[in-house]
C-alpha positions in Angstrom: -69.1 -141.6 80.9 -65.5 -142.2 81.5 -63.3 -139.7 82.2 -59.6 -139.9 82.1 -58.1 -138.5 85.2 -56.2 -135.2 84.9 -52.3 -136.0 84.7 -50.6 -133.7 86.9 -47.3 -132.2 86.1 -44.4 -133.5 87.8 -43.5 -131.5 91.0 -40.8 -128.8 90.1 -37.4 -129.7 91.0 -34.5 -126.9 91.8 -32.6 -126.3 88.5 -29.5 -124.8 87.9 -28.8 -121.0 89.2 -29.1 -118.4 86.2 -27.2 -115.5 86.8 -28.9 -112.5 84.7 -26.2 -110.9 83.3 -28.1 -107.6 82.3 -28.7 -105.6 85.4 -31.4 -104.0 83.8 -33.3 -107.4 83.3 -33.1 -108.5 87.0 -36.2 -108.6 88.6 -34.2 -109.3 92.3 -31.1 -108.9 93.5 -28.8 -111.7 92.2 -26.8 -112.1 95.9 -30.2 -112.7 97.4 -31.6 -114.9 95.0 -28.3 -116.9 95.5 -28.5 -117.0 99.0 -32.3 -118.4 98.9 -30.8 -121.0 96.0 -28.2 -122.1 98.4 -30.5 -122.0 101.4 -33.2 -124.0 99.4 -30.6 -126.8 98.1 -29.2 -127.1 101.9 -32.7 -127.5 103.6 -34.6 -129.1 101.0 -32.5 -130.7 98.4 -33.9 -130.2 95.1 -37.6 -131.0 96.2 -39.1 -127.6 95.7 -42.6 -129.3 96.4 -41.5 -129.9 99.9 -39.6 -126.6 100.0 -43.0 -124.4 99.1 -45.1 -126.5 101.9 -42.5 -126.0 104.2 -42.3 -122.5 103.6 -45.9 -121.9 103.6 -46.5 -123.4 107.2 -43.4 -121.7 108.5 -45.5 -118.3 107.4 -48.3 -119.5 110.2 -45.7 -119.7 113.0 -45.7 -115.8 114.3 -48.4 -115.1 116.7 -51.2 -116.6 114.5 -50.6 -114.3 112.0 -50.4 -115.5 108.6 -48.7 -113.5 106.1 -50.8 -114.2 102.3 -48.5 -114.5 99.7 -48.0 -117.3 96.8 -45.5 -120.0 97.7 -45.4 -123.0 95.5 -42.9 -125.0 93.7 -43.2 -123.3 90.3 -43.0 -119.7 92.3 -39.8 -120.7 94.3 -38.4 -122.0 90.9 -39.0 -118.6 89.0 -37.6 -116.5 91.9 -34.5 -118.5 92.7 -33.5 -120.3 89.6 -34.8 -118.1 86.7 -35.7 -114.7 87.9 -38.8 -114.7 86.6 -41.1 -113.6 89.9 -40.3 -110.6 92.2 -39.2 -111.6 95.4 -41.6 -110.4 98.1 -40.6 -109.5 101.8 -43.0 -112.6 102.8 -41.0 -114.9 100.7 -37.7 -113.9 103.0 -39.8 -114.1 105.9 -41.0 -117.6 105.4 -37.6 -118.7 104.9 -36.4 -117.0 108.1 -39.3 -118.3 110.1 -38.4 -121.7 109.0 -34.7 -121.3 110.1 -36.1 -119.6 113.4 -34.1 -116.3 112.3 -34.8 -112.7 112.0 -35.0 -111.6 107.9 -32.0 -109.2 108.7 -29.6 -112.0 108.9 -30.6 -113.6 105.2 -30.0 -109.8 104.3 -26.8 -109.3 106.0 -25.2 -113.0 104.6 -26.7 -111.7 101.2 -24.7 -108.6 101.4 -21.5 -110.2 102.8 -21.6 -112.7 99.7 -22.4 -109.8 97.0 -19.5 -108.4 98.3 -17.3 -111.5 98.3 -18.7 -112.1 94.8 -17.6 -108.4 93.6 -14.3 -109.2 95.1 -14.7 -105.8 97.6 -13.4 -107.5 100.7 -12.4 -104.1 102.3 -16.7 -103.5 102.0 -17.3 -106.4 104.4 -14.7 -105.3 106.7 -16.3 -101.8 107.1 -19.8 -103.6 107.2 -18.5 -106.2 110.0 -16.9 -103.0 111.9 -19.6 -100.9 111.5 -22.1 -103.5 112.4 -20.2 -104.4 115.7 -20.5 -100.6 116.8 -24.1 -100.4 116.0 -24.8 -103.5 117.9 -22.8 -102.2 120.7 -24.8 -98.8 120.7 -28.2 -100.8 120.4 -27.2 -103.1 123.3 -26.2 -100.0 125.7 -29.8 -98.3 124.7 -31.5 -101.5 125.4 -33.8 -101.2 128.4 -36.4 -104.4 128.9 -38.4 -102.4 131.4 -39.9 -99.8 128.5 -42.0 -100.5 125.6 -40.7 -98.6 122.9 -36.9 -98.3 123.1 -35.4 -97.6 119.8 -36.9 -94.7 117.4 -35.8 -93.2 114.0 -33.2 -91.3 115.6 -31.3 -94.4 116.3 -31.3 -95.4 113.0 -30.4 -91.9 111.6 -27.3 -92.4 114.4 -26.4 -95.8 113.3 -26.3 -94.4 109.7 -23.6 -92.1 110.6 -21.7 -94.9 112.6 -21.7 -96.8 109.4 -20.4 -93.8 107.4 -17.9 -92.7 109.8 -16.4 -96.4 109.2 -16.3 -96.5 105.7 -13.8 -93.6 104.9 -13.8 -94.4 101.2 -17.4 -95.2 100.2 -17.8 -97.1 97.2 -20.8 -99.5 97.9 -22.9 -97.0 99.6 -21.7 -93.1 98.5 -22.5 -90.7 100.8 -25.8 -88.6 100.3 -26.6 -85.7 102.6 -29.3 -86.7 105.1 
């Protein structure tokens, strides 16, 4: 019996970035999707199959642990181009590991980009000034002779540092802690 070989669909290519206009229809933050779209285009061109393979492999690089998450050309396309699939932390971790950076740097860039898109440059200045103070505070506390240097009290203090820098909170309105 002759069976015709199954024809595989062509690999998914990076398409156009689709902005989701209605915020209630969004699955993922638009600025984060745009950051991943631009990263994908810069790192892999339009070949989402190559991106998926590289990102999957990158997840296996930290202390032999493999974060189990689906990464395929179709999933990448649905996250970054069409906002049809929920972005998981492991997707961000894959990009971060591939680039050799912490996820927080991607999130930091995404927030700066979002403020820029929202035409709120003041928000970026507040964030940059506050983060500089927070980083200095963390550096002063750093002690490589101790196993556990940072704790939740540090995060609460850093939140206070951030709020003190933003005397006209609009992006992150004040809440009682």
